[in-house]
N, C-alpha and C positions, 0 to 999 in steps of 0.2 A: 615181311618183317616191318616194313614202313607203317603198316596199319597198326601193329602192336605199339610201336614207338609213338604214333599219333594219339592212340587211345590213352596211353599212359600220360602223355603230355597234357591232354585236356583234363584228365583226372588230377594231375599235378597242379594245374592252374586253379581248378575249382576248389580243391581241398586247401591249396595254398592261400586263397582268399579267406577261407574259413579260419585258417591258422593265424593269418595276419590280424583279423578282427578279434579273435579270441586272445591273442597275445596282450592286447592293451587293457583288457578287463582286470586281470590280476595286478597289473601295474598300478591302477588307480583304486581298485577295490580294497576293502579292509583285509589286512593280511590274516590269513587263516579263516576268513569268513566263507560263507557258502559260495558266493560268486567267485572268490579267489580260487577255491578248490575246484569248483565245477568247470569254470572256463580254463583253469590251468590244465586240467586233464584233457579238455578239447584241444588246447594248443599242443600239449605233449603228443597226442596221437596224430594230430595233423602234421606236426613237425616230423614225426617218424616216417609217415608216408611220403611227405614231400622230399625228405632227405633220401629215402630209399629210391624213390623214382628218379631223383636227380642223378644218383650214382648209376642207376640202370640205364637211363637214357643217355647220360653223358658218355660213359665208357662204352655202352652198346653201340651208339652211333659212330663213335670213334673207331671201334674195332670193325664195324660193318663197312665203314668207308675204306679202311685199309684193305680188308678182304675183297672189297669190290673193285680194287684197282686204283683207288685214289692215292696220290703221292703226297708225302709230307711237304715236298717242295712246292711252293705256291699256295699251300693250304695251312701255313703255320698259324695264322690268326684264327681260322675256323676251328682247327684242332685244339688250339689254346683255349678257346671259349668252352669247348666240350670238356676238356680236362679240368678247367676251373669249376665248371658246374658240378662235376663229380666231387671235386675237392670240397666245395662248399657243403655238399650233401653230407660228407663224412664229418666235417667239423660241426655242422648243425646237429646231427644225430648224437654225436659224442657229448656236445655241450648240454643238450636237453637230458640225456640219460644220466650224466654226472650230476646235474642239478637236482633231478628227482631223487636219485639214490643218496645224495648228500642229506636230504631231508629225512629219509628213512633211516640213515645211519645214526642220526641224533647224537653226534659227537664221537661215535665209534667208527672212524674212517677205515679201520682195519677190516670191517665187514665188506668193504668195496673190493677187496683183493680176490677177485674172481677171474678166471681165464677170459671171460667175455670182456670185462672191464679193462684188463690189461691189453687185450687185442684192440679195443677202441682207442686207447692211448697210443698204441704203436701205429695204428692206421693214421692218426692225426700227424704223427711225426713223419711217417713215410709219405703221406700226402703232400706235406710241405716240401720235403726233399725232392719229390717228383716234380712239383710245380716249379721249384727253383731251377732244377736241372733242365726242364723243358724250356723255361724262359731264356736261359743262357745258351742252350745248344740250338734252339730253333727260334732265333730272335725275330720278333715281329712287332707290330704296333701295340700288342697287348703285353709285351714282356715286362715293361716297367711296372704296369699295374699288378701283374702276377707276382713280381718280386716284392712290391710294396705290401701286398696282402698275404704273402706266404708266412710271415711270422705268426699269424692267427693260429694256424695248426700247430706250430712249434710251441706256442704258449699254452694252447689247450692240452696237448699231450703231456707236456712237462708238468703242468699243474696237476693233472690227474695222477701221474706217477708219484709226484712229490707228496700229495695228500694221502695216497695209499701206502707208500713206503715210510714216510715220516709224518704221521698224522699231526695236524695242528693242535696246539695245546690250549687254545682259547675255548671258553665254554660255548660261545656262539659261532664257532668257525663254520659249522654246518649251515648256518643261516646265511653267512656271507658267501659261502660256496654256492648255495642254491640261487641266491639273487644274482651273483656275478655270472654264473653259467647260463641262467635263463636269459639274462640281458645279452650275453655274448652270442647265444644261439639266435636271439632275436636280431642282432646285428647282421649275422650271416643270412638269416631269413629275408630281411628287408633288402640287403644287398642283392640277393638273387632276384628278388621281385623287380627292383629298380633297373638292374642291368639286363635281365633276360625277359621280363614280362611286361613292364609298364609301357615301354616304347612300342611293342607289338600290339598291346591292347588298345592304346590310345593313338597309335599311328603318328608318332612324332620322332624327330631326330635332332639331337642337340648339335650345334655347330662347333667346330674347332675344339679348343681345350675344355669347353663345357661338357664334352663327352665324358670327362673324368669324374664329374660331380656324382653321378649315380653310384660309382664304385667306392667313393670315399665318404659320402655324406652320412650313411648309417653309422660308420665307425667314428666319424668326427663328432657325432651327437651322442652315440651310445656309450663310448668309453669314458668321457668326462662325466656323463650322467651317472654311470655306475660308481665311479670314484666318489662323487658327491653323496650319493645315497649310502654307500658303505660307511663313509665318514660320519654321517648323521646317525646311522644305526649303531656304530661303534660308540659314539658319544652317549647314545640312549642306553646302551647296555653296559656302559662304563668300561669299555675295552679299547682304549686308544691303540692305534696301529703301532706295532713294535713291542708292545708289552706282553710278555708270555704268561702262560698259566701253567700250573702244575698238571702233569698228566694224571688222568684218572678222576679229575673233578667232574662231578655229575653235571650234565648240561642243564641250562635253564629250561624249564618247560614253558613253551609258548603255544598259542592256540593254533599254529599252523598244522594242518592235517593233510594226509595224502590218501 
């Protein structure tokens, strides 16, 4: 079983690097252009694999450890890392999926009401609740960080349900949803890389409180950046935040393609 976990881990790392590189091309490329679409698809499928392998390895190693006789007592931090890895995988997959589906919806968010999409939203909420419960019941050195990042899944799942059940009324709501979810998934992607991959790859260890930096740096950069970008595009499209639109208005056609 260890051989399977190790193989998936190396595939996870290799494809993860591909996804990290591909993520930045749509960010800087012309929106809707060939590079935006092409590298966006590479990032999408890389994120799906990385997210799936994170869930498989995280939960798989945790279950294998328990079945192998490992006790939670004394391993709270190690098990916490594995649980958080799986949690990040769920949030990443859901964010990318919702971002891609938002583009295809083109203003008709009701089309997102599928059993699979509802299940993804529920998994984000359950994942957050599980991380919170574990952090509180099995207190360890990572509990504070788990609690600090647990709202990500709550926000992701709540947003997905809200947009499915009460579709936004703005003409370009799908555009903001696509951008925000892809950036949000990118935050989770980069957090996983900094926390679980970079220190092993480059063999370094941050001292003291500096160990917290990899956990919070992607969110500290990505969340404000997303807000700034959304404000700029809202101004461009003439849709200031908080101003509603009548339902049924035909969405603006833009060159973004999937």
